[in-house]
MARSEKE-201140 format. One line per field, with one value per atom (N, C-alpha, C): residue in one letter; atom name; x, y, z. Coordinates in steps of 0.001 Angstrom, whole numbers, padded with zeros to 6 digits. Layout:
N
residu = [a,...]
atome = [CA,...]
X = [X,...]
Y = [Y,...]
Z = [Z,...]
***
This chain:
202
residu = [m,m,m,k,k,k,v,v,v,y,y,y,l,l,l,i,i,i,g,g,g,d,d,d,s,s,s,h,h,h,s,s,s,q,q,q,i,i,i,t,t,t,f,f,f,p,p,p,m,m,m,l,l,l,a,a,a,g,g,g,v,v,v,l,l,l,s,s,s,g,g,g,a,a,a,g,g,g,h,h,h,t,t,t,v,v,v,v,v,v,g,g,g,q,q,q,v,v,v,s,s,s,e,e,e,p,p,p,g,g,g,w,w,w,a,a,a,s,s,s,y,y,y,s,s,s,f,f,f,n,n,n,a,a,a,q,q,q,p,p,p,a,a,a,a,a,a,i,i,i,g,g,g,n,n,n,i,i,i,e,e,e,a,a,a,a,a,a,n,n,n,p,p,p,d,d,d,a,a,a,v,v,v,i,i,i,v,v,v,a,a,a,l,l,l,g,g,g,g,g,g,n,n,n,n,n,n,s,s,s,r,r,r,l,l,l,s,s,s,e,e,e,a,a,a,y,y,y,r,r,r,s,s,s,a,a,a,v,v,v,d,d,d,e,e,e,f,f,f,l,l,l,s,s,s,r,r,r,i,i,i,g,g,g,y,y,y,p,p,p,s,s,s,r,r,r,r,r,r,v,v,v,v,v,v,w,w,w,i,i,i,g,g,g,p,p,p,a,a,a,v,v,v,a,a,a,l,l,l,r,r,r,d,d,d,d,d,d,v,v,v,e,e,e,r,r,r,r,r,r,h,h,h,v,v,v,w,w,w,t,t,t,t,t,t,d,d,d,w,w,w,l,l,l,k,k,k,k,k,k,n,n,n,l,l,l,p,p,p,s,s,s,d,d,d,v,v,v,p,p,p,f,f,f,i,i,i,d,d,d,g,g,g,r,r,r,k,k,k,y,y,y,t,t,t,k,k,k,t,t,t,g,g,g,h,h,h,r,r,r,d,d,d,d,d,d,l,l,l,v,v,v,h,h,h,f,f,f,t,t,t,r,r,r,d,d,d,g,g,g,y,y,y,e,e,e,k,k,k,w,w,w,v,v,v,d,d,d,g,g,g,m,m,m,k,k,k,s,s,s,e,e,e,v,v,v,l,l,l,a,a,a,t,t,t,l,l,l,r,r,r,y,y,y,p,p,p,p,p,p,v,v,v,v,v,v,y,y,y,k,k,k,y,y,y,r,r,r,r,r,r,p,p,p,a,a,a,l,l,l,y,y,y,t,t,t,f,f,f,f,f,f,a,a,a,a,a,a,s,s,s,l,l,l,l,l,l,a,a,a,f,f,f,g,g,g,y,y,y,q,q,q,l,l,l,y,y,y,k,k,k,t,t,t,y,y,y,k,k,k,r,r,r,r,r,r]
atome = [N,CA,C,N,CA,C,N,CA,C,N,CA,C,N,CA,C,N,CA,C,N,CA,C,N,CA,C,N,CA,C,N,CA,C,N,CA,C,N,CA,C,N,CA,C,N,CA,C,N,CA,C,N,CA,C,N,CA,C,N,CA,C,N,CA,C,N,CA,C,N,CA,C,N,CA,C,N,CA,C,N,CA,C,N,CA,C,N,CA,C,N,CA,C,N,CA,C,N,CA,C,N,CA,C,N,CA,C,N,CA,C,N,CA,C,N,CA,C,N,CA,C,N,CA,C,N,CA,C,N,CA,C,N,CA,C,N,CA,C,N,CA,C,N,CA,C,N,CA,C,N,CA,C,N,CA,C,N,CA,C,N,CA,C,N,CA,C,N,CA,C,N,CA,C,N,CA,C,N,CA,C,N,CA,C,N,CA,C,N,CA,C,N,CA,C,N,CA,C,N,CA,C,N,CA,C,N,CA,C,N,CA,C,N,CA,C,N,CA,C,N,CA,C,N,CA,C,N,CA,C,N,CA,C,N,CA,C,N,CA,C,N,CA,C,N,CA,C,N,CA,C,N,CA,C,N,CA,C,N,CA,C,N,CA,C,N,CA,C,N,CA,C,N,CA,C,N,CA,C,N,CA,C,N,CA,C,N,CA,C,N,CA,C,N,CA,C,N,CA,C,N,CA,C,N,CA,C,N,CA,C,N,CA,C,N,CA,C,N,CA,C,N,CA,C,N,CA,C,N,CA,C,N,CA,C,N,CA,C,N,CA,C,N,CA,C,N,CA,C,N,CA,C,N,CA,C,N,CA,C,N,CA,C,N,CA,C,N,CA,C,N,CA,C,N,CA,C,N,CA,C,N,CA,C,N,CA,C,N,CA,C,N,CA,C,N,CA,C,N,CA,C,N,CA,C,N,CA,C,N,CA,C,N,CA,C,N,CA,C,N,CA,C,N,CA,C,N,CA,C,N,CA,C,N,CA,C,N,CA,C,N,CA,C,N,CA,C,N,CA,C,N,CA,C,N,CA,C,N,CA,C,N,CA,C,N,CA,C,N,CA,C,N,CA,C,N,CA,C,N,CA,C,N,CA,C,N,CA,C,N,CA,C,N,CA,C,N,CA,C,N,CA,C,N,CA,C,N,CA,C,N,CA,C,N,CA,C,N,CA,C,N,CA,C,N,CA,C,N,CA,C,N,CA,C,N,CA,C,N,CA,C,N,CA,C,N,CA,C,N,CA,C,N,CA,C,N,CA,C,N,CA,C,N,CA,C,N,CA,C,N,CA,C,N,CA,C,N,CA,C,N,CA,C,N,CA,C,N,CA,C,N,CA,C,N,CA,C,N,CA,C,N,CA,C,N,CA,C,N,CA,C,N,CA,C,N,CA,C,N,CA,C,N,CA,C,N,CA,C,N,CA,C,N,CA,C,N,CA,C,N,CA,C,N,CA,C,N,CA,C,N,CA,C,N,CA,C,N,CA,C,N,CA,C,N,CA,C,N,CA,C,N,CA,C,N,CA,C,N,CA,C,N,CA,C,N,CA,C,N,CA,C,N,CA,C,N,CA,C,N,CA,C,N,CA,C]
X = [019289,018288,016936,016215,014872,013853,013000,012085,010649,009748,008310,007603,006614,005931,004453,003956,002544,002015,000928,000423,-001031,-001450,-002843,-002958,-003946,-004191,-003032,-002388,-001255,-000171,-000013,001075,000849,-000382,-000616,000232,000525,001347,002789,002961,004314,005156,004538,005344,006049,005380,006130,007303,007109,008216,009323,008918,009885,010612,009911,010545,011714,011568,012661,013855,013571,014635,015367,014599,015184,016031,015488,016212,017519,017464,018659,019735,019313,020270,020702,020260,020694,019762,018595,017619,016658,015966,014999,013632,012635,011271,010643,010294,009787,008277,007624,006177,005665,004471,003849,002361,001830,000395,-000082,-001086,-001671,-003192,-003744,-005185,-005794,-006488,-007115,-008090,-007988,-008917,-008570,-007468,-007146,-006201,-006316,-005422,-004769,-003904,-003241,-004248,-005310,-006302,-007131,-007153,-007826,-007076,-005749,-004934,-005016,-005182,-005351,-006647,-007690,-008984,-008967,-008150,-008055,-006570,-005925,-004475,-004044,-004941,-004577,-004191,-004713,-004417,-002953,-002271,-000855,-000066,-000622,000062,000962,001681,002516,003887,003868,005086,006118,005657,006600,007360,006658,007332,008302,007912,008784,010020,009836,010923,011780,011151,011922,012832,013887,014740,014118,013340,012730,011338,010464,009114,008946,008584,008281,006771,006294,004861,004503,003457,002963,001489,001227,-000135,-000302,-001560,-001877,-002863,-002913,-003817,-005284,-005604,-007004,-007352,-006424,-006696,-007791,-008784,-009855,-009916,-008998,-008940,-008015,-008540,-007732,-007721,-007210,-007145,-006088,-005912,-004928,-005311,-006539,-006933,-006083,-005516,-004680,-003406,-002942,-001701,-001781,-002860,-002981,-003056,-003695,-003787,-002403,-001608,-000261,000622,000538,001348,001019,-000268,-000678,-000197,-000332,000101,001604,002386,003832,004182,003487,003730,003391,002304,001871,002866,003604,004549,005966,006103,007368,008276,007828,008605,008542,009630,010925,011967,011579,012557,013072,012230,012693,012543,013336,013353,012057,011544,010345,010640,010199,010275,008850,008459,007070,007030,006317,006101,004744,004726,003504,002590,001428,000414,000915,000254,000565,-000223,000096,-000716,-002007,-003129,-004425,-004965,-005642,-006226,-007693,-008217,-009579,-009472,-010169,-009964,-010160,-011221,-011490,-010394,-009898,-008822,-007514,-007253,-006012,-005919,-007044,-007022,-006582,-007098,-006713,-005244,-004799,-003411,-002435,-002767,-001903,-001833,-002992,-003021,-002212,-002425,-001762,-000255,000155,001584,002230,001605,002146,002231,001184,001176,002278,002423,003445,004845,005075,006388,006739,005760,006008,005954,005245,004929,005407,005874,006465,007679,007977,009198,010414,011373,012523,013363,013246,014008,013180,012033,011239,011348,012189,012335,011014,010715,009505,009898,009327,009558,008294,008418,007278,006867,005789,005309,004855,004554,004035,005101,006353,007428,007461,006938,007096,005784,004711,003387,002579,003237,002529,001828,002238,001634,001367,000673,000452,-000815,-001786,-003019,-003957,-004718,-005790,-007027,-008086,-009306,-009973,-009709,-010326,-009621,-008505,-007767,-007049,-007045,-006427,-005334,-005645,-004686,-003915,-002982,-002051,-002012,-001564,-001292,-000064,000181,001368,002636,002650,003797,003965,002835,002888,003459,003046,003581,005069,005457,006877,007719,007217,007944,008014,006950,006929,008031,008058,009049,010461,010611,011929,012429,011498,011879,012300,011622,011893,012849,013263,014035,015351,016010,017280,017050,015933,015592,015301,014524,014184,015453,016330,017559,018451,018458,019273,018765,017457,016912,017329,017590,018021,019539,020235,021700,022280,021647,022174,021342,021971,021169,020224,019032,018038,018571,019356,019831,020816,021628,022557,021798,020756,019940,019310,018781,018072,018987,020216,021104,022225,022116,023240,023490,022417,022628,023174,022562,023155,024604,024899,026266,027214,026730,027554,027835,026800,026983,027947,027813,028692,030141,030334,031682,032262,031430,031886,032269,031417,031693,032959,033118,034306,035566,035445,036591,036992,035994,036279,036942,036442,037029,038480,038714,040076,041004,040499,041302,041595,040576,040742,041736,041680,042603,044046,044228,045574,046107,045257,045672,046063,045257,045534,046896,047187,048472,049632,049400,050453,050812,049795,050038,050520,050133,050546,052045,052605,054027,054903,054308,055090,055399]
Y = [-018173,-018670,-018775,-019868,-020039,-019362,-018509,-017692,-017904,-018027,-018195,-016959,-016436,-015198,-015458,-014971,-015128,-013784,-013287,-011992,-011750,-010504,-010108,-009294,-008413,-007690,-006775,-006136,-005276,-006062,-007307,-008110,-008487,-008331,-008563,-007609,-006433,-005444,-005481,-005564,-005462,-006710,-007886,-009102,-009204,-008919,-008949,-007967,-006806,-005849,-006413,-006977,-007527,-008725,-009500,-010655,-010206,-009075,-008539,-008151,-007561,-007185,-008433,-009454,-010690,-011377,-011444,-012069,-011333,-010016,-009219,-009432,-009880,-010134,-011596,-012385,-013770,-014788,-014347,-015263,-015764,-016864,-017435,-017513,-016875,-016955,-018254,-019141,-020456,-020585,-019508,-019533,-018183,-017837,-016571,-016776,-016403,-016507,-015149,-014593,-013309,-013473,-013309,-013482,-012195,-011410,-010167,-010420,-009596,-009687,-010734,-011441,-012546,-012109,-012828,-012687,-014041,-014118,-015393,-016492,-016143,-017169,-017613,-016815,-017240,-018406,-018319,-019416,-020644,-020425,-021564,-022311,-021553,-022164,-022877,-022365,-022976,-023174,-024106,-024266,-024617,-025168,-025488,-024233,-023077,-021819,-021415,-021978,-021686,-022211,-023185,-023775,-024918,-025474,-026633,-026183,-025613,-025048,-026121,-027304,-028373,-028822,-028908,-029291,-028201,-026937,-025819,-025774,-026211,-026314,-025042,-023914,-022659,-022624,-021845,-021585,-020530,-019630,-018525,-018239,-017786,-017367,-015910,-015074,-013677,-013540,-013102,-012964,-011478,-011111,-009726,-009768,-009945,-010082,-009227,-008950,-008195,-007078,-006603,-005509,-005862,-007155,-007588,-008221,-008136,-008712,-007947,-008674,-008064,-008670,-009552,-010158,-009317,-008249,-007310,-007692,-008881,-009419,-010512,-011140,-012218,-013425,-013462,-014546,-014540,-013392,-013290,-014127,-014296,-015034,-016459,-017152,-018547,-018636,-017636,-017627,-017467,-016551,-016326,-017544,-018112,-019289,-020452,-020673,-021766,-021507,-020274,-019940,-020157,-019698,-019895,-021371,-022180,-023620,-024178,-023696,-024196,-023861,-022769,-022398,-022893,-023688,-024360,-023786,-022752,-022218,-023196,-023455,-022763,-023424,-024452,-025137,-024258,-023329,-022416,-020970,-020110,-018701,-018019,-017127,-016352,-014875,-014058,-012600,-012072,-011151,-010665,-009171,-008816,-007414,-006986,-005945,-005532,-004652,-004294,-003490,-002101,-001543,-000191,000848,002095,003195,003256,003427,003624,004991,005636,006950,006841,005632,005377,005010,005739,005610,004201,003516,002181,001203,001312,000429,000792,002073,002525,002040,002037,001540,000075,-000720,-002135,-002293,-001473,-001571,-001193,-000152,000280,-000808,-001357,-002414,-003612,-004048,-005255,-005047,-003885,-003590,-003659,-003024,-003021,-004440,-005229,-006604,-007432,-007344,-008124,-007737,-006448,-005989,-006616,-006732,-007186,-008702,-009397,-010794,-011815,-011377,-012357,-012987,-014243,-014849,-013973,-013984,-013089,-013365,-014577,-014890,-014735,-014040,-013676,-012167,-011706,-010255,-009624,-008466,-007731,-006455,-006252,-005044,-004196,-003015,-002136,-001447,-001924,-001346,000096,000520,001873,002939,002558,003533,004002,003168,003435,003751,003934,004031,005217,006305,007472,008278,008081,008805,007839,008350,007554,006726,007063,006287,006544,005527,005664,006241,006390,007018,006227,004912,004126,004335,005078,005465,004300,003149,001949,001401,001301,000801,001972,001648,002665,002715,003847,003959,003106,002868,002093,002788,004104,004854,004676,004646,004428,003069,002041,000696,000630,001307,001315,001954,003033,003694,002784,002029,001092,000044,-000592,-001636,-001057,000094,000709,001067,001489,001862,000680,-000450,-001574,-002611,-002454,-003529,-003813,-002785,-003028,-003809,-003538,-004299,-005751,-005962,-007327,-008114,-007534,-008234,-008492,-007556,-007742,-008912,-009108,-010228,-011568,-011601,-012839,-012986,-011866,-011890,-012345,-011889,-012186,-013266,-014055,-014914,-014034,-014544,-013699,-012949,-013616,-012941,-011825,-012030,-010992,-009819,-010124,-009051,-008202,-008866,-008143,-007180,-007602,-006791,-006120,-006146,-005652,-004171,-003362,-001931,-001619,-002166,-001918,-002391,-003558,-004078,-003141,-002618,-001700,-000425,000108,001323,001079,-000086,-000419,-000516,-001186,-001315,000056,000905,002235,003054,002993,003739,003224,001885,001302,001697,001729,002116,003564,004446,005850,006006,005247,005318,004844,003731,003198,004186,004788,005776,006984,007443,008579,008275,007040,006655,006635,006122,006092,007514,008421,009815,010419,010114,010632,010158,008869,008319,008940,009176,009747,011149,011975,013361,013449,012491,012518,012260,011433,011108,012285,013235,014363,015405]
Z = [-007454,-006516,-007208,-006963,-007510,-006589,-007162,-006369,-006832,-005865,-006121,-005569,-006312,-005939,-005665,-004528,-004171,-003672,-004294,-003880,-004206,-004007,-004225,-005514,-005606,-006855,-007254,-006275,-006605,-007334,-006934,-007493,-008957,-009434,-010859,-011700,-011146,-011841,-011332,-010020,-009463,-009711,-009715,-009866,-011223,-012340,-013604,-013616,-012984,-012877,-011988,-010862,-009922,-010514,-011328,-011980,-012840,-013506,-014309,-013458,-012301,-011364,-010869,-010502,-009988,-011057,-012260,-013360,-013642,-013609,-013850,-012806,-011611,-010533,-010487,-011483,-011569,-010941,-010466,-009877,-010958,-010659,-011595,-010934,-011527,-010998,-011510,-010594,-010973,-010775,-010343,-010178,-009733,-010199,-009806,-009651,-008495,-008212,-007719,-008374,-007960,-007888,-006701,-006496,-005942,-006772,-006301,-005157,-004125,-003001,-001971,-002163,-001257,-000145,000973,002116,002373,003365,003664,003953,004688,005033,003836,002774,001550,000923,000941,000413,001313,002618,003517,003211,002872,002561,001211,000285,-001041,-001395,-000742,-000909,-002329,-003126,-004510,-005286,-004839,-005523,-005372,-004387,-004217,-005412,-006081,-007228,-006786,-007725,-007420,-006925,-005743,-005190,-004868,-004524,-004199,-005438,-006567,-007815,-008258,-008067,-008432,-007531,-006281,-005300,-005228,-004913,-004842,-003622,-003747,-002589,-001690,-002307,-001559,-002101,-001216,-001593,-001190,-002154,-001867,-001789,-000642,-000372,-000364,-001100,-001089,-000719,000559,001079,002336,002664,003874,003616,002370,002051,002161,002066,002148,003492,004424,005738,006469,006946,007745,009145,009453,010790,011671,012167,012945,014413,014666,016025,016029,017178,017273,016419,015924,015018,013747,013435,012239,012385,013614,013848,013306,013634,013193,011672,011035,009574,008951,009487,008964,009211,010401,010723,009788,009550,008662,007240,006789,005430,005270,006240,006177,006068,006829,006763,005386,004797,003486,002370,002522,001462,001750,002810,003042,004098,004815,005922,007093,007806,007749,006852,006094,005254,004121,003668,002620,003080,002494,002863,002430,003272,002959,003177,002233,002335,002228,003093,003112,002801,001734,001373,001929,002716,003398,002563,003128,002426,002044,001039,000572,001376,001150,001669,000866,001545,000879,001279,000366,000656,001059,001085,001569,003041,003890,005327,005864,005424,005961,005569,004344,003885,004579,004712,005350,006790,007517,008895,008928,008010,007949,007574,006629,006189,007300,008045,009153,010214,010579,011602,011152,009916,009415,009293,008823,008730,010103,011079,012435,012988,012737,013254,012611,011300,010607,011063,011244,011709,013059,013920,015280,015436,014545,014812,013790,012621,011713,012383,012070,012623,012331,013222,013103,011855,011292,010085,008808,008918,007738,007557,006653,006448,006014,006588,006240,005507,004322,003547,003636,004179,004420,003117,002516,001266,001397,002603,002809,002531,002643,002403,000953,000060,-001367,-002087,-001326,-001966,-001457,-001161,-000629,-001719,-002965,-004087,-005235,-006261,-007468,-007464,-006597,-006499,-007683,-008011,-008996,-008324,-009102,-008591,-007465,-007386,-006317,-004979,-004986,-003784,-003096,-003748,-003174,-004090,-005383,-006353,-006972,-007865,-008355,-009878,-010379,-011805,-012111,-013373,-013724,-013231,-013348,-012864,-011360,-010638,-009195,-008847,-009603,-009364,-009705,-010774,-011146,-010040,-009436,-008353,-007125,-006880,-005759,-005938,-007103,-007354,-007374,-007993,-008053,-006655,-005784,-004431,-003577,-003750,-002851,-003425,-004688,-005318,-004606,-004102,-003404,-002120,-001437,-000231,-000564,-001630,-002026,-002346,-003131,-003509,-002294,-001347,-000142,000689,000738,001521,000934,-000364,-001012,-000995,-000870,-000896,000439,001537,002864,003550,004432,005306,006121,006474,007160,008383,009224,010435,010083,009040,008615,008013,007207,006617,007708,008723,009782,010517,010759,011591,010803,009451,008657,008890,009014,009198,010591,011673,012988,013067,012441,012476,011731,010597,009818,010602,011253,012043,013205,013844,014962,014494,013339,012788,012448,011836,011454,012685,013716,014946,015623,015652,016275,015515,014187,013361,013638,013749,014043,015410,016388,017728,017711,016992,016919,016227,015148,014421,015308,016032,016931,018038,018536,019610,019108,017882,017303,017097,016634,016485,017824,018848,020195,020689,020492,020944,020165,018860,018013,018475,018695,019094,020548,021361,022763,022884,021971,022020,021562,020851,020306,021394]
***
């Protein structure tokens, strides 16, 4: 699968690492854009910064944005919708990696709000990977960015999720765990019922 990467300052470090993971799984990275300090609406204001995504014609776009969002209101919805359209959604698959944990209170408040909003409001066929799960430690002195080791742990933690979003159709990815649990529970019930019938006949 051809994959295009678009992100903020964190992605300057994480994307080269992630590109190696993608390549190792048989995918091809056909473009990478990392803009420090940018949010989705920054790319809407300067769409040329997205790069020549149409010429690259990726099958999927991995987005790592949200940490610089300051529109903590419903105004953020239109910015996200416009950005998704600019990168080719819904014609191409999109995966969204959310903000990291920040140890600076003002930044952390924005990250928490944005993570919650993205979880609830991204289209149902846009998988959301919660960056906060993998970024609780490893911060640099600015309390926002990470040491190289911290970034490596972030990528190592989320790589299986990223690959799963590309392996499964979006609806299957979204419900794969509940479906697996349901299948497992049904199998146990069926097995238990067969045992019950076997012992009842004795």
